[in-house]
C-alpha positions as CSV (number, residue, x, y, z in Angstrom):
1,M,20.3,26.4,112.0
2,D,20.1,23.8,114.7
3,W,19.6,20.1,114.5
4,N,15.9,20.2,115.4
5,G,15.1,22.6,112.5
6,L,17.1,20.5,110.1
7,I,15.4,17.2,111.1
8,S,12.0,18.8,111.1
9,G,12.7,20.2,107.6
10,L,13.7,16.8,106.4
11,I,10.7,15.1,107.9
12,A,8.3,17.7,106.5
13,G,10.0,17.4,103.0
14,A,9.7,13.6,103.1
15,F,6.0,13.7,104.0
16,S,5.2,16.4,101.5
17,S,6.9,14.6,98.6
18,G,5.2,11.3,99.4
19,F,8.5,9.5,100.1
20,A,7.4,8.4,103.6
21,M,4.0,7.2,102.3
22,S,5.7,5.2,99.6
23,L,7.8,3.5,102.2
24,M,4.8,2.8,104.3
25,Y,2.8,1.3,101.4
26,F,5.8,-0.5,99.8
27,K,4.6,-4.0,101.0
28,E,1.1,-3.4,99.9
29,N,2.2,-2.2,96.5
30,K,4.5,-5.2,96.2
31,K,1.7,-7.6,97.1
32,A,-0.7,-5.8,94.7
33,K,1.7,-6.0,91.8
34,Q,2.4,-9.7,92.6
35,I,-1.3,-10.4,92.6
36,E,-1.8,-8.5,89.3
37,N,1.1,-10.5,87.8
38,E,-0.3,-13.8,88.9
39,K,-3.7,-12.7,87.5
40,S,-2.2,-11.9,84.1
41,I,-0.4,-15.3,84.1
42,V,-3.7,-17.1,85.0
43,D,-5.5,-15.2,82.2
44,E,-2.8,-16.1,79.7
45,W,-3.0,-19.8,80.7
46,Q,-6.8,-19.7,80.5
47,G,-6.5,-18.2,77.0
48,I,-4.1,-21.0,75.9
49,A,-6.4,-23.6,77.4
50,S,-9.5,-22.3,75.6
51,E,-7.5,-22.2,72.3
52,R,-6.5,-25.8,72.8
53,K,-10.0,-26.8,73.7
54,S,-11.5,-25.1,70.6
55,R,-8.8,-26.8,68.4
56,C,-9.6,-30.1,70.0
57,D,-13.2,-29.6,69.2
58,E,-12.4,-28.8,65.6
59,L,-10.3,-31.9,65.3
60,K,-13.0,-34.1,66.8
61,E,-15.5,-32.6,64.4
62,S,-13.2,-33.2,61.5
63,L,-12.6,-36.8,62.7
64,D,-16.3,-37.4,62.9
65,Q,-16.8,-36.1,59.4
66,K,-14.1,-38.4,58.1
67,D,-15.6,-41.4,59.9
68,R,-19.0,-40.6,58.4
69,K,-17.4,-40.4,54.9
70,I,-15.6,-43.7,55.5
71,D,-18.9,-45.4,56.5
72,E,-20.6,-44.0,53.4
73,L,-17.8,-45.3,51.2
74,Y,-18.0,-48.8,52.8
75,K,-21.7,-48.9,52.1
76,E,-21.2,-47.8,48.5
77,N,-18.4,-50.4,48.2
78,A,-20.7,-53.1,49.5
79,E,-23.4,-52.2,47.1
80,L,-21.0,-52.2,44.2
81,R,-19.7,-55.6,45.2
82,K,-23.3,-57.0,45.3
83,R,-23.9,-55.5,41.8
84,N,-20.6,-56.9,40.5
85,D,-21.5,-60.4,41.9
86,K,-24.9,-60.3,40.2
87,L,-23.4,-59.2,36.9
88,S,-20.7,-61.8,37.1
89,S,-23.2,-64.5,37.8
90,A,-25.4,-63.3,34.9
91,N,-22.3,-63.2,32.6
92,T,-21.4,-66.8,33.6
93,A,-24.9,-68.0,32.9
94,L,-25.0,-66.3,29.6
95,S,-21.6,-67.6,28.6
96,I,-22.8,-71.2,29.3
97,L,-25.9,-70.8,27.2
98,K,-24.4,-69.0,24.2
99,C,-24.0,-70.7,20.8
100,K,-20.4,-71.7,20.2
101,V,-20.6,-71.4,16.4
102,I,-19.2,-68.1,15.1
103,G,-21.4,-66.6,12.3
104,C,-24.4,-68.7,13.1
105,D,-27.6,-66.9,12.1
106,K,-29.8,-69.1,14.3
107,R,-27.9,-68.4,17.5
108,Q,-29.8,-70.8,19.7
109,P,-28.4,-71.9,23.0
110,P,-26.7,-75.3,22.9
111,F,-28.8,-76.8,25.8
112,D,-32.2,-76.2,24.2
113,T,-33.5,-79.7,23.4
114,E,-36.4,-78.6,21.2
115,N,-34.6,-76.2,18.9
116,T,-31.0,-77.4,18.6
117,C,-28.6,-75.5,16.4
118,D,-27.4,-77.8,13.7
119,C,-24.7,-75.4,12.7
120,E,-21.5,-76.9,11.6
121,I,-18.3,-75.6,13.3
122,P,-16.1,-74.2,10.6
123,K,-12.9,-76.2,10.1
124,K,-9.7,-74.3,10.0
């Protein structure tokens, strides 16, 4: 076998097995794989960003609900304070007007000028 036959056999074997084609398209394959890798990285980061955004939206909604609840409690607290003030004022007014004698069956307020209580304060 001469050199020409040997070289032509090797070249024919390389082209038939696809070895030469893979050498020719090596750069294109490398570039395609790099682009595919970058695309998968971008997709992964987009997934992370969307998860973060949805979590942020959930936290904002939760915060808004808590703010509404706090506002409701402040309103309820203000109403209870007003009621407490009214009851405290009424209690003070009634304590001023009550009869000081224990066991008095007339129980008239002490400031009533027409019907005064002439009860005697029991001595100890």
